[in-house]
C-alpha positions as CSV (number, residue, x, y, z in Angstrom):
1,M,121.8,-3.9,142.1
2,I,122.1,-2.0,138.8
3,K,123.7,1.4,138.5
4,L,124.0,3.9,135.6
5,S,126.8,6.2,134.9
6,A,125.8,9.9,135.4
7,G,126.1,10.5,131.6
8,T,123.9,7.5,130.8
9,A,121.2,8.6,133.4
10,N,121.2,12.0,131.7
11,V,120.6,10.6,128.2
12,L,117.8,8.4,129.6
13,G,116.1,11.4,131.2
14,L,116.7,10.1,134.7
15,K,119.2,12.8,135.7
16,R,120.0,16.4,134.6
17,L,123.6,17.0,133.6
18,K,125.3,19.6,131.5
19,T,127.7,18.1,129.0
20,D,129.3,18.8,125.6
21,A,129.6,15.0,124.9
22,P,126.8,12.7,125.9
23,P,127.6,9.0,125.9
24,T,126.7,7.1,122.7
25,T,126.8,3.8,124.7
26,A,124.7,3.2,127.8
27,Y,127.0,2.2,130.7
28,L,125.6,0.0,133.4
29,M,127.3,-1.4,136.5
30,A,126.0,-4.6,138.0
31,G,126.8,-5.1,141.7
32,E,128.8,-3.2,144.2
33,G,132.0,-4.2,146.0
34,C,134.4,-6.5,144.2
35,K,136.3,-9.3,145.8
36,N,139.3,-8.5,143.5
37,S,142.1,-6.2,144.8
38,C,143.1,-4.2,141.7
39,G,145.2,-1.3,142.9
40,F,143.7,1.2,140.5
41,C,140.0,0.4,141.1
42,S,137.5,2.1,143.4
43,Q,135.4,-1.1,143.6
44,A,138.3,-3.2,144.8
45,I,138.0,-5.0,148.2
46,T,141.1,-3.2,149.3
47,S,139.8,0.2,148.3
48,D,138.4,2.8,150.7
49,A,137.0,4.8,147.8
50,N,133.3,5.7,147.4
51,K,131.6,2.6,145.9
52,D,129.4,4.9,143.8
53,N,132.5,5.6,141.7
54,L,134.2,3.7,138.9
55,S,137.2,5.5,137.5
56,R,136.3,9.2,138.0
57,I,132.6,8.7,137.0
58,R,129.8,8.7,139.6
59,W,127.2,5.9,139.3
60,Q,123.7,5.8,140.8
61,E,121.3,2.9,141.4
62,Y,118.0,2.7,139.4
63,E,115.2,0.2,139.2
64,I,115.9,-2.3,136.4
65,N,112.5,-2.1,134.7
66,N,112.8,1.7,134.6
67,I,116.3,1.4,133.1
68,V,115.1,-1.0,130.4
69,A,112.1,1.1,129.5
70,N,114.2,4.2,129.1
71,L,116.9,2.4,127.2
72,D,114.3,1.1,124.7
73,Q,113.1,4.7,124.2
74,A,116.7,6.0,123.8
75,A,117.5,3.4,121.3
76,E,114.3,4.2,119.3
77,D,115.3,7.9,119.4
78,D,118.8,6.9,118.1
79,K,120.4,8.5,121.2
80,L,122.3,5.3,122.1
81,K,124.0,2.7,119.9
82,R,125.2,0.0,122.4
83,T,124.9,-1.1,126.0
84,C,128.0,-1.9,128.1
85,I,127.6,-3.8,131.4
86,Q,130.5,-3.5,133.8
87,V,130.2,-6.4,136.3
88,V,131.9,-6.5,139.7
89,N,133.3,-9.8,140.8
90,N,131.0,-11.1,143.5
91,K,128.6,-14.1,143.8
92,A,125.4,-12.2,143.8
93,V,126.0,-10.6,140.5
94,K,126.9,-14.0,138.9
95,E,123.4,-15.1,139.7
96,L,121.8,-11.9,138.4
97,L,123.7,-11.5,135.1
98,P,121.9,-14.1,132.9
99,S,118.4,-12.8,133.8
100,L,119.6,-9.2,133.2
101,L,120.9,-10.1,129.8
102,E,117.7,-11.9,128.9
103,K,115.6,-8.9,130.0
104,M,117.9,-6.5,128.1
105,N,117.7,-8.5,124.9
106,S,114.0,-9.1,125.0
107,K,113.1,-5.4,125.6
108,V,116.0,-3.3,124.0
109,E,117.2,-3.2,120.5
110,L,120.9,-2.5,121.4
111,P,123.9,-4.8,121.2
112,V,125.3,-5.6,124.7
113,C,128.9,-5.9,125.7
114,V,129.7,-7.6,129.1
115,S,132.9,-6.7,130.9
116,K,133.6,-9.0,133.8
117,N,136.2,-11.3,135.5
118,I,136.3,-14.2,133.1
119,N,137.9,-17.6,134.0
120,S,137.0,-20.0,131.3
121,L,135.8,-20.3,127.6
122,D,132.7,-22.0,128.9
123,E,131.8,-18.9,130.8
124,I,132.1,-16.8,127.7
125,N,130.0,-19.3,125.7
126,K,127.2,-19.0,128.3
127,L,127.3,-15.2,128.1
128,L,127.1,-15.2,124.3
129,D,124.3,-17.7,124.5
130,S,122.5,-15.4,127.0
131,G,122.6,-12.6,124.5
132,A,125.9,-10.8,124.9
133,D,127.2,-9.4,121.6
134,K,130.8,-9.1,122.9
135,V,132.7,-10.2,126.0
136,N,135.6,-8.2,127.5
137,I,138.6,-9.9,129.1
138,S,140.6,-7.0,130.6
139,L,144.3,-7.2,130.6
140,D,144.5,-3.7,132.1
141,V,148.2,-3.9,133.3
142,I,150.3,-5.3,130.4
143,N,153.8,-5.3,132.0
144,P,153.9,-8.8,133.6
145,K,155.7,-7.8,136.8
146,E,153.4,-4.8,137.3
147,H,150.4,-6.9,136.5
148,T,151.1,-9.3,139.4
149,K,151.8,-6.4,141.8
150,I,148.7,-4.3,140.8
151,K,146.1,-6.9,139.8
152,G,147.3,-10.1,141.3
153,G,147.6,-13.3,139.3
154,T,149.9,-13.8,136.3
155,Y,149.7,-11.7,133.1
156,Q,150.5,-14.7,130.9
157,K,147.6,-16.7,132.3
158,K,145.2,-13.8,131.5
159,Y,146.8,-13.3,128.0
160,N,146.5,-17.0,127.2
161,L,142.8,-17.0,128.1
162,L,142.3,-13.9,125.9
163,T,144.0,-15.4,122.9
164,A,142.2,-18.7,123.3
165,A,138.9,-16.8,123.5
166,A,139.7,-14.8,120.5
167,K,140.3,-17.9,118.4
168,R,137.2,-19.7,119.8
169,F,134.9,-16.8,119.4
170,P,136.3,-14.6,116.5
171,G,135.1,-11.0,116.5
172,K,133.4,-11.4,119.9
173,I,136.2,-10.6,122.3
174,S,137.6,-7.3,123.5
175,T,140.1,-6.1,126.1
176,H,141.1,-3.1,128.1
177,I,144.6,-1.7,128.3
178,I,145.6,1.0,130.9
179,I,148.5,3.2,130.0
180,G,150.7,4.5,132.8
181,L,151.3,1.4,134.9
182,G,154.9,0.5,134.2
183,E,154.6,-0.6,130.5
184,S,156.9,0.7,127.7
185,E,155.7,2.0,124.4
186,K,157.3,-0.9,122.7
187,E,155.4,-3.4,124.9
188,V,152.1,-1.7,124.1
189,I,152.6,-1.5,120.4
190,E,153.8,-5.1,120.1
191,L,150.7,-6.1,122.0
192,L,148.4,-4.0,119.7
193,L,149.9,-5.7,116.7
194,E,149.2,-9.2,118.2
195,L,145.6,-8.2,119.2
196,K,145.0,-6.9,115.7
197,K,145.9,-10.3,114.2
198,L,143.5,-12.0,116.7
199,K,140.7,-9.5,115.8
200,V,140.4,-8.5,119.5
201,G,138.7,-5.2,120.1
202,I,140.8,-2.8,122.1
203,A,139.9,0.0,124.6
204,I,142.8,2.1,125.7
205,F,142.6,4.0,129.0
206,A,144.8,6.5,130.7
207,F,145.6,5.6,134.3
208,T,143.6,7.8,136.7
209,P,144.7,8.0,140.3
210,L,141.6,7.8,142.6
211,P,141.3,8.7,146.3
212,G,141.0,5.7,148.5
213,T,142.8,3.3,146.1
214,K,146.3,1.8,146.5
215,L,147.6,3.8,143.5
216,V,146.2,7.2,144.6
217,D,149.7,8.7,144.5
218,H,150.8,7.1,141.3
219,P,151.3,9.7,138.5
220,R,149.2,9.9,135.4
221,P,150.8,8.9,132.1
222,E,152.9,11.5,130.2
223,I,150.7,13.0,127.5
224,D,153.4,12.6,124.8
225,K,153.6,8.8,125.4
226,Y,149.9,8.5,125.4
227,R,149.6,10.4,122.0
228,R,152.3,8.2,120.4
229,I,150.4,5.0,121.5
230,Q,147.2,6.5,120.1
231,I,148.9,7.2,116.8
232,A,150.4,3.7,116.6
233,N,147.1,2.1,117.4
234,Y,145.4,4.2,114.7
235,L,148.1,3.3,112.1
236,I,147.8,-0.4,113.0
237,N,144.1,-0.7,112.9
238,K,143.2,1.9,110.2
239,Y,146.2,1.6,107.9
240,G,147.6,-1.8,108.5
241,F,151.0,-0.8,109.8
242,K,153.2,-3.8,110.7
243,K,156.0,-4.3,113.3
244,N,158.7,-3.1,110.9
245,D,156.9,0.2,110.3
246,F,157.7,1.3,113.8
247,G,161.1,2.4,115.1
248,F,162.1,2.5,118.8
249,E,164.9,4.0,121.0
250,N,165.1,2.8,124.6
251,N,161.6,1.3,124.0
252,R,160.1,4.7,123.1
253,L,158.5,5.1,119.7
254,I,160.6,7.6,117.7
255,R,159.7,6.8,114.1
256,V,157.0,5.5,111.8
257,E,157.4,4.4,108.2
258,A,155.8,7.5,106.7
259,T,157.0,10.9,105.6
260,D,156.1,13.8,107.9
261,A,153.7,15.1,105.2
262,K,151.9,11.7,104.9
263,L,151.7,11.3,108.7
264,L,150.2,14.8,109.1
265,E,147.7,14.0,106.4
266,I,146.7,10.8,108.2
267,L,146.4,12.5,111.5
268,S,144.6,15.6,110.2
269,T,141.1,14.2,110.9
270,G,141.9,13.9,114.6
271,E,140.3,10.4,114.7
272,A,143.5,8.9,116.1
273,F,142.9,10.8,119.4
274,E,139.2,9.9,119.8
275,T,138.1,7.3,122.3
276,V,138.7,3.7,121.1
277,G,136.8,0.6,122.3
278,C,133.7,-1.3,121.1
279,P,131.8,0.3,118.2
280,D,130.1,3.5,119.3
281,C,131.8,3.6,122.7
282,N,133.0,7.1,123.6
283,R,133.3,7.0,127.5
284,P,133.0,10.7,128.0
285,Y,135.5,12.1,130.5
286,Y,136.2,8.7,132.0
287,N,139.9,9.5,132.5
288,E,139.8,13.3,132.7
289,K,137.9,16.4,133.9
290,P,136.3,18.6,131.3
291,G,138.6,21.5,130.7
292,G,141.7,19.6,131.7
293,T,144.1,17.5,129.6
294,I,141.9,15.2,127.5
295,Y,143.5,11.8,126.8
296,N,140.6,10.3,124.9
297,Y,138.3,12.8,123.1
298,P,134.7,11.6,123.4
299,R,133.7,13.7,120.3
300,K,135.2,15.0,117.1
301,L,138.2,17.2,117.7
302,R,138.3,20.9,116.8
303,S,141.0,22.1,114.4
304,K,143.0,23.6,117.3
305,E,142.7,20.4,119.3
306,I,144.0,18.3,116.4
307,K,147.1,20.4,116.1
308,E,147.7,20.4,119.8
309,A,147.4,16.6,120.0
310,I,149.8,16.1,117.1
311,K,152.3,18.5,118.8
312,E,151.9,16.7,122.1
313,S,153.1,13.4,120.5
314,K,156.5,14.9,119.7
315,L,156.6,12.4,116.8
316,V,156.1,14.9,114.0
317,T,156.5,18.6,113.5
318,I,153.4,20.7,112.7
319,D,153.2,24.4,111.9
320,G,150.8,26.7,113.7
């Protein structure tokens, strides 16, 4: 079973959808109903949520040959730059994935990222040999105690696998981090610094409570915290900021090693507040409704939005 996100189906001409930010990556979901029990996920075995959803996005099943043909055309028309396959953790999908990758790579001129439950370096090697450009090992919940409560298993085991994979397959490994699940700003920023050294690609998400999941009543992250983490991530990855360039109070980021004028100059493009992840991944409205508070902008920010995002960070004063 292969599903497309609503935005992807729209770009491929399989669905009509009004949007101000079409996806620049094609998002596919392989399988339905996961045996994992992640408290935030609609696909979890413990979830009563609609299985046509992942985060707040609706997904619909399409015939694979139809998907591939339309992906090929969209790539030729330069509408899409990458394909991301989200894989649920069940046996049927494990058997399907190699043939899916082979078909994608033989027919479509787009790099493919695979995001799935990974247990070994050998598994990663097989995915890369089958044609994956990148493999994602999601940390998701980065506070160790909360990780065990929300995802199950141990954070350290997952982190050790991620670091081993990054060293074995440099430049080919990425991870997901969800903000708003018990982590401190200091924890996140220290992790971002470590992942930068390892050349691990990072996608940052805002926790989104979903009906039918265990965490339906859990609050969303505070926007000021989220903006400060976005700023820190941008400074680390774009400007090479180090650990000593950040100052904390009660584990909250309160200072960066730059004058207000310099920081405002750096942030004036708005790029810090755009979606981060694999190259050309913009995940339109994955964490938010259009018209509401936007955590990750899937497009270039307007001047007013840049000023608002900087103000929301409470890290630097801006006029206007």
